[in-house]
mmCIF file of the N, C-alpha and C atoms, coordinates in Angstrom:
data_MODEL
# 
_entry.id   MODEL 
# 
loop_
_atom_site.group_PDB 
_atom_site.id 
_atom_site.type_symbol 
_atom_site.label_atom_id 
_atom_site.label_alt_id 
_atom_site.label_comp_id 
_atom_site.label_asym_id 
_atom_site.label_entity_id 
_atom_site.label_seq_id 
_atom_site.pdbx_PDB_ins_code 
_atom_site.Cartn_x 
_atom_site.Cartn_y 
_atom_site.Cartn_z 
_atom_site.occupancy 
_atom_site.B_iso_or_equiv 
_atom_site.pdbx_formal_charge 
_atom_site.auth_seq_id 
_atom_site.auth_comp_id 
_atom_site.auth_asym_id 
_atom_site.auth_atom_id 
_atom_site.pdbx_PDB_model_num 
ATOM 1   N N  . MET A 1 1  ? -24.448 -0.161  -18.855 1.00 0.00 ? 1  MET A N  1 
ATOM 2   C CA . MET A 1 1  ? -23.024 -0.527  -19.005 1.00 0.00 ? 1  MET A CA 1 
ATOM 3   C C  . MET A 1 1  ? -22.773 -1.578  -19.836 1.00 0.00 ? 1  MET A C  1 
ATOM 4   N N  . ALA A 1 2  ? -22.066 -1.213  -20.934 1.00 0.00 ? 2  ALA A N  1 
ATOM 5   C CA . ALA A 1 2  ? -21.579 -2.211  -22.042 1.00 0.00 ? 2  ALA A CA 1 
ATOM 6   C C  . ALA A 1 2  ? -20.465 -2.988  -21.571 1.00 0.00 ? 2  ALA A C  1 
ATOM 7   N N  . HIS A 1 3  ? -19.442 -2.407  -20.966 1.00 0.00 ? 3  HIS A N  1 
ATOM 8   C CA . HIS A 1 3  ? -18.217 -2.829  -20.720 1.00 0.00 ? 3  HIS A CA 1 
ATOM 9   C C  . HIS A 1 3  ? -17.702 -2.737  -19.324 1.00 0.00 ? 3  HIS A C  1 
ATOM 10  N N  . TRP A 1 4  ? -16.893 -3.645  -18.817 1.00 0.00 ? 4  TRP A N  1 
ATOM 11  C CA . TRP A 1 4  ? -16.676 -3.866  -17.401 1.00 0.00 ? 4  TRP A CA 1 
ATOM 12  C C  . TRP A 1 4  ? -15.975 -2.251  -16.844 1.00 0.00 ? 4  TRP A C  1 
ATOM 13  N N  . TYR A 1 5  ? -15.251 -1.744  -17.742 1.00 0.00 ? 5  TYR A N  1 
ATOM 14  C CA . TYR A 1 5  ? -14.415 -0.539  -17.271 1.00 0.00 ? 5  TYR A CA 1 
ATOM 15  C C  . TYR A 1 5  ? -15.430 0.547   -17.327 1.00 0.00 ? 5  TYR A C  1 
ATOM 16  N N  . GLU A 1 6  ? -16.614 0.458   -17.603 1.00 0.00 ? 6  GLU A N  1 
ATOM 17  C CA . GLU A 1 6  ? -17.640 1.809   -17.616 1.00 0.00 ? 6  GLU A CA 1 
ATOM 18  C C  . GLU A 1 6  ? -18.236 1.810   -16.227 1.00 0.00 ? 6  GLU A C  1 
ATOM 19  N N  . GLY A 1 7  ? -18.116 0.676   -15.356 1.00 0.00 ? 7  GLY A N  1 
ATOM 20  C CA . GLY A 1 7  ? -18.516 0.764   -14.160 1.00 0.00 ? 7  GLY A CA 1 
ATOM 21  C C  . GLY A 1 7  ? -17.666 1.066   -12.983 1.00 0.00 ? 7  GLY A C  1 
ATOM 22  N N  . PRO A 1 8  ? -18.087 1.058   -11.787 1.00 0.00 ? 8  PRO A N  1 
ATOM 23  C CA . PRO A 1 8  ? -17.291 1.417   -10.759 1.00 0.00 ? 8  PRO A CA 1 
ATOM 24  C C  . PRO A 1 8  ? -15.796 0.444   -10.822 1.00 0.00 ? 8  PRO A C  1 
ATOM 25  N N  . LEU A 1 9  ? -14.830 1.069   -10.470 1.00 0.00 ? 9  LEU A N  1 
ATOM 26  C CA . LEU A 1 9  ? -13.534 0.582   -10.435 1.00 0.00 ? 9  LEU A CA 1 
ATOM 27  C C  . LEU A 1 9  ? -12.765 0.710   -8.972  1.00 0.00 ? 9  LEU A C  1 
ATOM 28  N N  . ALA A 1 10 ? -12.048 -0.227  -8.412  1.00 0.00 ? 10 ALA A N  1 
ATOM 29  C CA . ALA A 1 10 ? -11.277 -0.134  -7.326  1.00 0.00 ? 10 ALA A CA 1 
ATOM 30  C C  . ALA A 1 10 ? -10.292 -0.899  -7.585  1.00 0.00 ? 10 ALA A C  1 
ATOM 31  N N  . ALA A 1 11 ? -8.905  -0.247  -6.935  1.00 0.00 ? 11 ALA A N  1 
ATOM 32  C CA . ALA A 1 11 ? -7.638  -0.958  -6.914  1.00 0.00 ? 11 ALA A CA 1 
ATOM 33  C C  . ALA A 1 11 ? -7.085  -0.849  -5.619  1.00 0.00 ? 11 ALA A C  1 
ATOM 34  N N  . PHE A 1 12 ? -6.414  -2.007  -5.215  1.00 0.00 ? 12 PHE A N  1 
ATOM 35  C CA . PHE A 1 12 ? -5.531  -2.005  -3.992  1.00 0.00 ? 12 PHE A CA 1 
ATOM 36  C C  . PHE A 1 12 ? -4.115  -2.564  -4.191  1.00 0.00 ? 12 PHE A C  1 
ATOM 37  N N  . ASP A 1 13 ? -3.384  -1.721  -3.518  1.00 0.00 ? 13 ASP A N  1 
ATOM 38  C CA . ASP A 1 13 ? -1.800  -2.031  -3.905  1.00 0.00 ? 13 ASP A CA 1 
ATOM 39  C C  . ASP A 1 13 ? -1.076  -1.995  -2.287  1.00 0.00 ? 13 ASP A C  1 
ATOM 40  N N  . THR A 1 14 ? -0.105  -2.733  -2.229  1.00 0.00 ? 14 THR A N  1 
ATOM 41  C CA . THR A 1 14 ? 0.824   -2.826  -0.964  1.00 0.00 ? 14 THR A CA 1 
ATOM 42  C C  . THR A 1 14 ? 2.137   -2.792  -1.370  1.00 0.00 ? 14 THR A C  1 
ATOM 43  N N  . GLU A 1 15 ? 3.096   -2.247  -0.530  1.00 0.00 ? 15 GLU A N  1 
ATOM 44  C CA . GLU A 1 15 ? 4.372   -2.320  -0.728  1.00 0.00 ? 15 GLU A CA 1 
ATOM 45  C C  . GLU A 1 15 ? 4.970   -3.172  0.813   1.00 0.00 ? 15 GLU A C  1 
ATOM 46  N N  . THR A 1 16 ? 5.994   -3.887  0.757   1.00 0.00 ? 16 THR A N  1 
ATOM 47  C CA . THR A 1 16 ? 6.274   -4.804  1.629   1.00 0.00 ? 16 THR A CA 1 
ATOM 48  C C  . THR A 1 16 ? 7.807   -4.797  2.072   1.00 0.00 ? 16 THR A C  1 
ATOM 49  N N  . THR A 1 17 ? 8.101   -5.511  2.958   1.00 0.00 ? 17 THR A N  1 
ATOM 50  C CA . THR A 1 17 ? 9.618   -5.759  3.515   1.00 0.00 ? 17 THR A CA 1 
ATOM 51  C C  . THR A 1 17 ? 10.141  -6.580  2.517   1.00 0.00 ? 17 THR A C  1 
ATOM 52  N N  . GLY A 1 18 ? 9.672   -7.493  1.770   1.00 0.00 ? 18 GLY A N  1 
ATOM 53  C CA . GLY A 1 18 ? 10.235  -8.549  0.953   1.00 0.00 ? 18 GLY A CA 1 
ATOM 54  C C  . GLY A 1 18 ? 9.039   -9.069  -0.188  1.00 0.00 ? 18 GLY A C  1 
ATOM 55  N N  . VAL A 1 19 ? 9.559   -10.357 -0.545  1.00 0.00 ? 19 VAL A N  1 
ATOM 56  C CA . VAL A 1 19 ? 8.586   -10.936 -1.563  1.00 0.00 ? 19 VAL A CA 1 
ATOM 57  C C  . VAL A 1 19 ? 8.151   -12.264 -0.778  1.00 0.00 ? 19 VAL A C  1 
ATOM 58  N N  . ASP A 1 20 ? 8.561   -12.809 0.341   1.00 0.00 ? 20 ASP A N  1 
ATOM 59  C CA . ASP A 1 20 ? 8.146   -13.929 0.970   1.00 0.00 ? 20 ASP A CA 1 
ATOM 60  C C  . ASP A 1 20 ? 6.668   -13.737 1.628   1.00 0.00 ? 20 ASP A C  1 
ATOM 61  N N  . VAL A 1 21 ? 5.748   -14.547 1.208   1.00 0.00 ? 21 VAL A N  1 
ATOM 62  C CA . VAL A 1 21 ? 4.263   -14.156 1.708   1.00 0.00 ? 21 VAL A CA 1 
ATOM 63  C C  . VAL A 1 21 ? 4.049   -14.646 3.127   1.00 0.00 ? 21 VAL A C  1 
ATOM 64  N N  . GLU A 1 22 ? 4.942   -15.494 3.643   1.00 0.00 ? 22 GLU A N  1 
ATOM 65  C CA . GLU A 1 22 ? 4.972   -16.056 4.806   1.00 0.00 ? 22 GLU A CA 1 
ATOM 66  C C  . GLU A 1 22 ? 5.647   -15.498 5.848   1.00 0.00 ? 22 GLU A C  1 
ATOM 67  N N  . ARG A 1 23 ? 6.732   -14.633 5.566   1.00 0.00 ? 23 ARG A N  1 
ATOM 68  C CA . ARG A 1 23 ? 7.677   -13.879 6.358   1.00 0.00 ? 23 ARG A CA 1 
ATOM 69  C C  . ARG A 1 23 ? 7.587   -12.458 6.517   1.00 0.00 ? 23 ARG A C  1 
ATOM 70  N N  . ASP A 1 24 ? 7.539   -11.837 5.458   1.00 0.00 ? 24 ASP A N  1 
ATOM 71  C CA . ASP A 1 24 ? 7.477   -10.254 5.117   1.00 0.00 ? 24 ASP A CA 1 
ATOM 72  C C  . ASP A 1 24 ? 6.226   -9.697  5.669   1.00 0.00 ? 24 ASP A C  1 
ATOM 73  N N  . ARG A 1 25 ? 6.495   -8.299  5.781   1.00 0.00 ? 25 ARG A N  1 
ATOM 74  C CA . ARG A 1 25 ? 5.363   -7.762  6.208   1.00 0.00 ? 25 ARG A CA 1 
ATOM 75  C C  . ARG A 1 25 ? 5.138   -6.366  5.358   1.00 0.00 ? 25 ARG A C  1 
ATOM 76  N N  . ILE A 1 26 ? 3.717   -5.963  5.317   1.00 0.00 ? 26 ILE A N  1 
ATOM 77  C CA . ILE A 1 26 ? 3.384   -4.796  4.659   1.00 0.00 ? 26 ILE A CA 1 
ATOM 78  C C  . ILE A 1 26 ? 3.729   -3.562  5.325   1.00 0.00 ? 26 ILE A C  1 
ATOM 79  N N  . VAL A 1 27 ? 4.549   -2.672  4.403   1.00 0.00 ? 27 VAL A N  1 
ATOM 80  C CA . VAL A 1 27 ? 4.737   -1.223  5.125   1.00 0.00 ? 27 VAL A CA 1 
ATOM 81  C C  . VAL A 1 27 ? 3.820   -0.076  4.481   1.00 0.00 ? 27 VAL A C  1 
ATOM 82  N N  . SER A 1 28 ? 3.355   -0.340  3.288   1.00 0.00 ? 28 SER A N  1 
ATOM 83  C CA . SER A 1 28 ? 2.035   0.567   2.960   1.00 0.00 ? 28 SER A CA 1 
ATOM 84  C C  . SER A 1 28 ? 0.996   -0.039  2.096   1.00 0.00 ? 28 SER A C  1 
ATOM 85  N N  . ALA A 1 29 ? 0.168   0.605   2.024   1.00 0.00 ? 29 ALA A N  1 
ATOM 86  C CA . ALA A 1 29 ? -1.228  0.334   1.545   1.00 0.00 ? 29 ALA A CA 1 
ATOM 87  C C  . ALA A 1 29 ? -1.981  1.316   0.877   1.00 0.00 ? 29 ALA A C  1 
ATOM 88  N N  . ALA A 1 30 ? -2.729  1.113   -0.145  1.00 0.00 ? 30 ALA A N  1 
ATOM 89  C CA . ALA A 1 30 ? -3.609  2.209   -0.733  1.00 0.00 ? 30 ALA A CA 1 
ATOM 90  C C  . ALA A 1 30 ? -4.894  1.412   -1.366  1.00 0.00 ? 30 ALA A C  1 
ATOM 91  N N  . VAL A 1 31 ? -5.907  2.162   -1.311  1.00 0.00 ? 31 VAL A N  1 
ATOM 92  C CA . VAL A 1 31 ? -7.116  1.756   -2.142  1.00 0.00 ? 31 VAL A CA 1 
ATOM 93  C C  . VAL A 1 31 ? -7.456  2.951   -2.732  1.00 0.00 ? 31 VAL A C  1 
ATOM 94  N N  . VAL A 1 32 ? -7.819  2.709   -4.151  1.00 0.00 ? 32 VAL A N  1 
ATOM 95  C CA . VAL A 1 32 ? -8.434  3.785   -5.104  1.00 0.00 ? 32 VAL A CA 1 
ATOM 96  C C  . VAL A 1 32 ? -9.652  3.526   -5.568  1.00 0.00 ? 32 VAL A C  1 
ATOM 97  N N  . VAL A 1 33 ? -10.750 4.186   -5.463  1.00 0.00 ? 33 VAL A N  1 
ATOM 98  C CA . VAL A 1 33 ? -12.094 3.889   -5.917  1.00 0.00 ? 33 VAL A CA 1 
ATOM 99  C C  . VAL A 1 33 ? -12.523 5.197   -6.915  1.00 0.00 ? 33 VAL A C  1 
ATOM 100 N N  . GLN A 1 34 ? -13.226 4.689   -8.181  1.00 0.00 ? 34 GLN A N  1 
ATOM 101 C CA . GLN A 1 34 ? -13.723 5.624   -8.974  1.00 0.00 ? 34 GLN A CA 1 
ATOM 102 C C  . GLN A 1 34 ? -15.195 5.039   -9.260  1.00 0.00 ? 34 GLN A C  1 
ATOM 103 N N  . ASP A 1 35 ? -16.053 5.781   -8.964  1.00 0.00 ? 35 ASP A N  1 
ATOM 104 C CA . ASP A 1 35 ? -17.455 5.202   -9.080  1.00 0.00 ? 35 ASP A CA 1 
ATOM 105 C C  . ASP A 1 35 ? -18.081 5.220   -10.424 1.00 0.00 ? 35 ASP A C  1 
ATOM 106 N N  . ALA A 1 36 ? -17.464 6.004   -11.241 1.00 0.00 ? 36 ALA A N  1 
ATOM 107 C CA . ALA A 1 36 ? -18.052 6.026   -13.078 1.00 0.00 ? 36 ALA A CA 1 
ATOM 108 C C  . ALA A 1 36 ? -16.835 6.639   -13.546 1.00 0.00 ? 36 ALA A C  1 
ATOM 109 N N  . PRO A 1 37 ? -16.949 6.296   -14.939 1.00 0.00 ? 37 PRO A N  1 
ATOM 110 C CA . PRO A 1 37 ? -15.804 6.804   -15.875 1.00 0.00 ? 37 PRO A CA 1 
ATOM 111 C C  . PRO A 1 37 ? -15.601 8.249   -15.704 1.00 0.00 ? 37 PRO A C  1 
ATOM 112 N N  . GLY A 1 38 ? -14.497 8.824   -15.599 1.00 0.00 ? 38 GLY A N  1 
ATOM 113 C CA . GLY A 1 38 ? -14.086 10.206  -15.583 1.00 0.00 ? 38 GLY A CA 1 
ATOM 114 C C  . GLY A 1 38 ? -14.438 10.938  -14.153 1.00 0.00 ? 38 GLY A C  1 
ATOM 115 N N  . GLY A 1 39 ? -15.095 10.045  -13.377 1.00 0.00 ? 39 GLY A N  1 
ATOM 116 C CA . GLY A 1 39 ? -15.398 10.497  -11.959 1.00 0.00 ? 39 GLY A CA 1 
ATOM 117 C C  . GLY A 1 39 ? -14.304 10.751  -10.964 1.00 0.00 ? 39 GLY A C  1 
ATOM 118 N N  . ARG A 1 40 ? -14.394 11.446  -10.004 1.00 0.00 ? 40 ARG A N  1 
ATOM 119 C CA . ARG A 1 40 ? -13.530 11.808  -8.978  1.00 0.00 ? 40 ARG A CA 1 
ATOM 120 C C  . ARG A 1 40 ? -12.769 10.500  -8.432  1.00 0.00 ? 40 ARG A C  1 
ATOM 121 N N  . LEU A 1 41 ? -11.420 10.298  -8.245  1.00 0.00 ? 41 LEU A N  1 
ATOM 122 C CA . LEU A 1 41 ? -10.923 9.338   -7.539  1.00 0.00 ? 41 LEU A CA 1 
ATOM 123 C C  . LEU A 1 41 ? -10.795 9.590   -6.091  1.00 0.00 ? 41 LEU A C  1 
ATOM 124 N N  . ARG A 1 42 ? -11.050 8.421   -5.480  1.00 0.00 ? 42 ARG A N  1 
ATOM 125 C CA . ARG A 1 42 ? -11.142 8.716   -3.862  1.00 0.00 ? 42 ARG A CA 1 
ATOM 126 C C  . ARG A 1 42 ? -9.964  7.562   -3.512  1.00 0.00 ? 42 ARG A C  1 
ATOM 127 N N  . ALA A 1 43 ? -8.892  8.387   -2.725  1.00 0.00 ? 43 ALA A N  1 
ATOM 128 C CA . ALA A 1 43 ? -7.827  7.195   -2.293  1.00 0.00 ? 43 ALA A CA 1 
ATOM 129 C C  . ALA A 1 43 ? -7.601  7.358   -0.896  1.00 0.00 ? 43 ALA A C  1 
ATOM 130 N N  . THR A 1 44 ? -7.470  6.286   -0.241  1.00 0.00 ? 44 THR A N  1 
ATOM 131 C CA . THR A 1 44 ? -6.952  6.215   1.144   1.00 0.00 ? 44 THR A CA 1 
ATOM 132 C C  . THR A 1 44 ? -5.563  5.417   1.087   1.00 0.00 ? 44 THR A C  1 
ATOM 133 N N  . ARG A 1 45 ? -4.706  5.932   1.829   1.00 0.00 ? 45 ARG A N  1 
ATOM 134 C CA . ARG A 1 45 ? -3.631  5.392   2.166   1.00 0.00 ? 45 ARG A CA 1 
ATOM 135 C C  . ARG A 1 45 ? -2.979  5.226   3.593   1.00 0.00 ? 45 ARG A C  1 
ATOM 136 N N  . TRP A 1 46 ? -2.083  4.380   3.553   1.00 0.00 ? 46 TRP A N  1 
ATOM 137 C CA . TRP A 1 46 ? -1.665  3.967   5.178   1.00 0.00 ? 46 TRP A CA 1 
ATOM 138 C C  . TRP A 1 46 ? -0.204  3.576   4.910   1.00 0.00 ? 46 TRP A C  1 
ATOM 139 N N  . LEU A 1 47 ? 0.572   4.151   6.050   1.00 0.00 ? 47 LEU A N  1 
ATOM 140 C CA . LEU A 1 47 ? 1.734   3.690   6.410   1.00 0.00 ? 47 LEU A CA 1 
ATOM 141 C C  . LEU A 1 47 ? 1.972   2.811   7.498   1.00 0.00 ? 47 LEU A C  1 
ATOM 142 N N  . VAL A 1 48 ? 2.686   1.657   7.699   1.00 0.00 ? 48 VAL A N  1 
ATOM 143 C CA . VAL A 1 48 ? 2.729   0.818   8.757   1.00 0.00 ? 48 VAL A CA 1 
ATOM 144 C C  . VAL A 1 48 ? 4.026   0.572   9.048   1.00 0.00 ? 48 VAL A C  1 
ATOM 145 N N  . ASN A 1 49 ? 4.320   0.685   10.538  1.00 0.00 ? 49 ASN A N  1 
ATOM 146 C CA . ASN A 1 49 ? 5.565   0.524   11.047  1.00 0.00 ? 49 ASN A CA 1 
ATOM 147 C C  . ASN A 1 49 ? 5.535   -1.177  11.074  1.00 0.00 ? 49 ASN A C  1 
ATOM 148 N N  . PRO A 1 50 ? 6.299   -1.742  10.244  1.00 0.00 ? 50 PRO A N  1 
ATOM 149 C CA . PRO A 1 50 ? 6.211   -3.326  10.459  1.00 0.00 ? 50 PRO A CA 1 
ATOM 150 C C  . PRO A 1 50 ? 6.858   -3.984  11.734  1.00 0.00 ? 50 PRO A C  1 
ATOM 151 N N  . GLY A 1 51 ? 7.507   -3.161  12.596  1.00 0.00 ? 51 GLY A N  1 
ATOM 152 C CA . GLY A 1 51 ? 8.046   -3.772  13.572  1.00 0.00 ? 51 GLY A CA 1 
ATOM 153 C C  . GLY A 1 51 ? 9.231   -4.632  13.488  1.00 0.00 ? 51 GLY A C  1 
ATOM 154 N N  . VAL A 1 52 ? 9.827   -4.724  12.295  1.00 0.00 ? 52 VAL A N  1 
ATOM 155 C CA . VAL A 1 52 ? 11.113  -5.189  11.955  1.00 0.00 ? 52 VAL A CA 1 
ATOM 156 C C  . VAL A 1 52 ? 11.758  -4.364  10.893  1.00 0.00 ? 52 VAL A C  1 
ATOM 157 N N  . PRO A 1 53 ? 13.302  -4.519  10.786  1.00 0.00 ? 53 PRO A N  1 
ATOM 158 C CA . PRO A 1 53 ? 13.981  -3.564  10.057  1.00 0.00 ? 53 PRO A CA 1 
ATOM 159 C C  . PRO A 1 53 ? 13.586  -3.785  8.472   1.00 0.00 ? 53 PRO A C  1 
ATOM 160 N N  . VAL A 1 54 ? 13.575  -2.687  7.733   1.00 0.00 ? 54 VAL A N  1 
ATOM 161 C CA . VAL A 1 54 ? 13.189  -2.860  6.212   1.00 0.00 ? 54 VAL A CA 1 
ATOM 162 C C  . VAL A 1 54 ? 14.419  -3.080  5.510   1.00 0.00 ? 54 VAL A C  1 
ATOM 163 N N  . PRO A 1 55 ? 14.688  -4.063  4.869   1.00 0.00 ? 55 PRO A N  1 
ATOM 164 C CA . PRO A 1 55 ? 15.787  -4.320  4.220   1.00 0.00 ? 55 PRO A CA 1 
ATOM 165 C C  . PRO A 1 55 ? 16.185  -3.388  3.186   1.00 0.00 ? 55 PRO A C  1 
ATOM 166 N N  . ALA A 1 56 ? 17.336  -3.093  2.993   1.00 0.00 ? 56 ALA A N  1 
ATOM 167 C CA . ALA A 1 56 ? 17.903  -2.231  2.006   1.00 0.00 ? 56 ALA A CA 1 
ATOM 168 C C  . ALA A 1 56 ? 17.348  -2.296  0.545   1.00 0.00 ? 56 ALA A C  1 
ATOM 169 N N  . ALA A 1 57 ? 17.088  -3.746  0.244   1.00 0.00 ? 57 ALA A N  1 
ATOM 170 C CA . ALA A 1 57 ? 16.597  -4.112  -1.226  1.00 0.00 ? 57 ALA A CA 1 
ATOM 171 C C  . ALA A 1 57 ? 15.182  -3.645  -1.177  1.00 0.00 ? 57 ALA A C  1 
ATOM 172 N N  . ALA A 1 58 ? 14.457  -3.695  -0.212  1.00 0.00 ? 58 ALA A N  1 
ATOM 173 C CA . ALA A 1 58 ? 13.112  -3.247  -0.204  1.00 0.00 ? 58 ALA A CA 1 
ATOM 174 C C  . ALA A 1 58 ? 12.746  -1.882  -0.167  1.00 0.00 ? 58 ALA A C  1 
ATOM 175 N N  . THR A 1 59 ? 13.676  -0.865  0.444   1.00 0.00 ? 59 THR A N  1 
ATOM 176 C CA . THR A 1 59 ? 13.918  0.393   0.479   1.00 0.00 ? 59 THR A CA 1 
ATOM 177 C C  . THR A 1 59 ? 14.103  0.866   -0.995  1.00 0.00 ? 59 THR A C  1 
ATOM 178 N N  . ALA A 1 60 ? 14.946  0.198   -1.535  1.00 0.00 ? 60 ALA A N  1 
ATOM 179 C CA . ALA A 1 60 ? 15.564  0.599   -2.921  1.00 0.00 ? 60 ALA A CA 1 
ATOM 180 C C  . ALA A 1 60 ? 14.170  0.506   -3.980  1.00 0.00 ? 60 ALA A C  1 
ATOM 181 N N  . VAL A 1 61 ? 13.340  -0.340  -3.673  1.00 0.00 ? 61 VAL A N  1 
ATOM 182 C CA . VAL A 1 61 ? 12.077  -0.611  -4.617  1.00 0.00 ? 61 VAL A CA 1 
ATOM 183 C C  . VAL A 1 61 ? 11.323  0.625   -4.332  1.00 0.00 ? 61 VAL A C  1 
ATOM 184 N N  . HIS A 1 62 ? 10.946  0.774   -3.078  1.00 0.00 ? 62 HIS A N  1 
ATOM 185 C CA . HIS A 1 62 ? 9.444   1.675   -2.645  1.00 0.00 ? 62 HIS A CA 1 
ATOM 186 C C  . HIS A 1 62 ? 10.111  2.862   -2.004  1.00 0.00 ? 62 HIS A C  1 
ATOM 187 N N  . GLY A 1 63 ? 11.261  3.138   -1.537  1.00 0.00 ? 63 GLY A N  1 
ATOM 188 C CA . GLY A 1 63 ? 11.728  4.168   -1.021  1.00 0.00 ? 63 GLY A CA 1 
ATOM 189 C C  . GLY A 1 63 ? 11.292  4.438   0.363   1.00 0.00 ? 63 GLY A C  1 
ATOM 190 N N  . LEU A 1 64 ? 10.743  3.526   1.082   1.00 0.00 ? 64 LEU A N  1 
ATOM 191 C CA . LEU A 1 64 ? 10.257  3.610   2.560   1.00 0.00 ? 64 LEU A CA 1 
ATOM 192 C C  . LEU A 1 64 ? 11.372  3.221   3.524   1.00 0.00 ? 64 LEU A C  1 
ATOM 193 N N  . THR A 1 65 ? 11.906  4.127   4.221   1.00 0.00 ? 65 THR A N  1 
ATOM 194 C CA . THR A 1 65 ? 12.936  3.811   5.079   1.00 0.00 ? 65 THR A CA 1 
ATOM 195 C C  . THR A 1 65 ? 12.426  3.370   6.561   1.00 0.00 ? 65 THR A C  1 
ATOM 196 N N  . ASP A 1 66 ? 13.335  2.831   7.326   1.00 0.00 ? 66 ASP A N  1 
ATOM 197 C CA . ASP A 1 66 ? 12.854  2.477   8.790   1.00 0.00 ? 66 ASP A CA 1 
ATOM 198 C C  . ASP A 1 66 ? 12.541  3.729   9.537   1.00 0.00 ? 66 ASP A C  1 
ATOM 199 N N  . GLY A 1 67 ? 13.488  4.561   9.340   1.00 0.00 ? 67 GLY A N  1 
ATOM 200 C CA . GLY A 1 67 ? 13.155  6.064   10.250  1.00 0.00 ? 67 GLY A CA 1 
ATOM 201 C C  . GLY A 1 67 ? 11.990  6.676   9.735   1.00 0.00 ? 67 GLY A C  1 
ATOM 202 N N  . HIS A 1 68 ? 11.669  6.757   8.537   1.00 0.00 ? 68 HIS A N  1 
ATOM 203 C CA . HIS A 1 68 ? 10.442  7.281   7.981   1.00 0.00 ? 68 HIS A CA 1 
ATOM 204 C C  . HIS A 1 68 ? 8.953   6.404   8.523   1.00 0.00 ? 68 HIS A C  1 
ATOM 205 N N  . LEU A 1 69 ? 9.170   5.204   8.481   1.00 0.00 ? 69 LEU A N  1 
ATOM 206 C CA . LEU A 1 69 ? 8.104   4.288   8.735   1.00 0.00 ? 69 LEU A CA 1 
ATOM 207 C C  . LEU A 1 69 ? 7.941   4.284   10.450  1.00 0.00 ? 69 LEU A C  1 
ATOM 208 N N  . GLN A 1 70 ? 9.073   4.314   11.099  1.00 0.00 ? 70 GLN A N  1 
ATOM 209 C CA . GLN A 1 70 ? 8.940   4.647   12.611  1.00 0.00 ? 70 GLN A CA 1 
ATOM 210 C C  . GLN A 1 70 ? 8.217   5.666   12.998  1.00 0.00 ? 70 GLN A C  1 
ATOM 211 N N  . ARG A 1 71 ? 8.613   7.079   12.246  1.00 0.00 ? 71 ARG A N  1 
ATOM 212 C CA . ARG A 1 71 ? 8.057   8.187   12.506  1.00 0.00 ? 71 ARG A CA 1 
ATOM 213 C C  . ARG A 1 71 ? 6.554   8.322   12.179  1.00 0.00 ? 71 ARG A C  1 
ATOM 214 N N  . PHE A 1 72 ? 6.173   7.901   11.015  1.00 0.00 ? 72 PHE A N  1 
ATOM 215 C CA . PHE A 1 72 ? 5.053   8.222   10.193  1.00 0.00 ? 72 PHE A CA 1 
ATOM 216 C C  . PHE A 1 72 ? 3.976   6.931   10.293  1.00 0.00 ? 72 PHE A C  1 
ATOM 217 N N  . GLY A 1 73 ? 4.641   5.729   10.384  1.00 0.00 ? 73 GLY A N  1 
ATOM 218 C CA . GLY A 1 73 ? 3.649   4.504   10.132  1.00 0.00 ? 73 GLY A CA 1 
ATOM 219 C C  . GLY A 1 73 ? 2.870   3.941   11.445  1.00 0.00 ? 73 GLY A C  1 
ATOM 220 N N  . ARG A 1 74 ? 1.877   3.518   11.257  1.00 0.00 ? 74 ARG A N  1 
ATOM 221 C CA . ARG A 1 74 ? 0.899   2.995   12.129  1.00 0.00 ? 74 ARG A CA 1 
ATOM 222 C C  . ARG A 1 74 ? 1.488   1.711   12.847  1.00 0.00 ? 74 ARG A C  1 
ATOM 223 N N  . TRP A 1 75 ? 1.408   1.516   14.017  1.00 0.00 ? 75 TRP A N  1 
ATOM 224 C CA . TRP A 1 75 ? 1.621   0.234   14.417  1.00 0.00 ? 75 TRP A CA 1 
ATOM 225 C C  . TRP A 1 75 ? 0.812   -0.980  14.207  1.00 0.00 ? 75 TRP A C  1 
ATOM 226 N N  . ARG A 1 76 ? 1.455   -2.009  13.587  1.00 0.00 ? 76 ARG A N  1 
ATOM 227 C CA . ARG A 1 76 ? 0.594   -3.290  12.907  1.00 0.00 ? 76 ARG A CA 1 
ATOM 228 C C  . ARG A 1 76 ? -0.266  -3.774  14.170  1.00 0.00 ? 76 ARG A C  1 
ATOM 229 N N  . ARG A 1 77 ? -1.434  -4.310  13.793  1.00 0.00 ? 77 ARG A N  1 
ATOM 230 C CA . ARG A 1 77 ? -2.126  -5.095  14.729  1.00 0.00 ? 77 ARG A CA 1 
ATOM 231 C C  . ARG A 1 77 ? -1.624  -6.245  14.743  1.00 0.00 ? 77 ARG A C  1 
ATOM 232 N N  . ARG A 1 78 ? -1.725  -7.087  16.070  1.00 0.00 ? 78 ARG A N  1 
ATOM 233 C CA . ARG A 1 78 ? -1.289  -8.323  16.317  1.00 0.00 ? 78 ARG A CA 1 
ATOM 234 C C  . ARG A 1 78 ? -2.355  -9.341  16.586  1.00 0.00 ? 78 ARG A C  1 
# 
């Protein structure tokens, strides 16, 4: 392996109710893994019901509404 991008790669992403790391909550997460260049991507995704209203500004960014998250999201662990 001559370059870092020729090895296994992984990416992790979240969407949240806002940008305050102390107060806001995750509403979706995803991890994508590729074992080798050109290899098949493996993706795992989660929707989370944050237990608080999702502000309109956050919905405008990621498109996830309260109703959608309440219906399809997992309950967060306490």
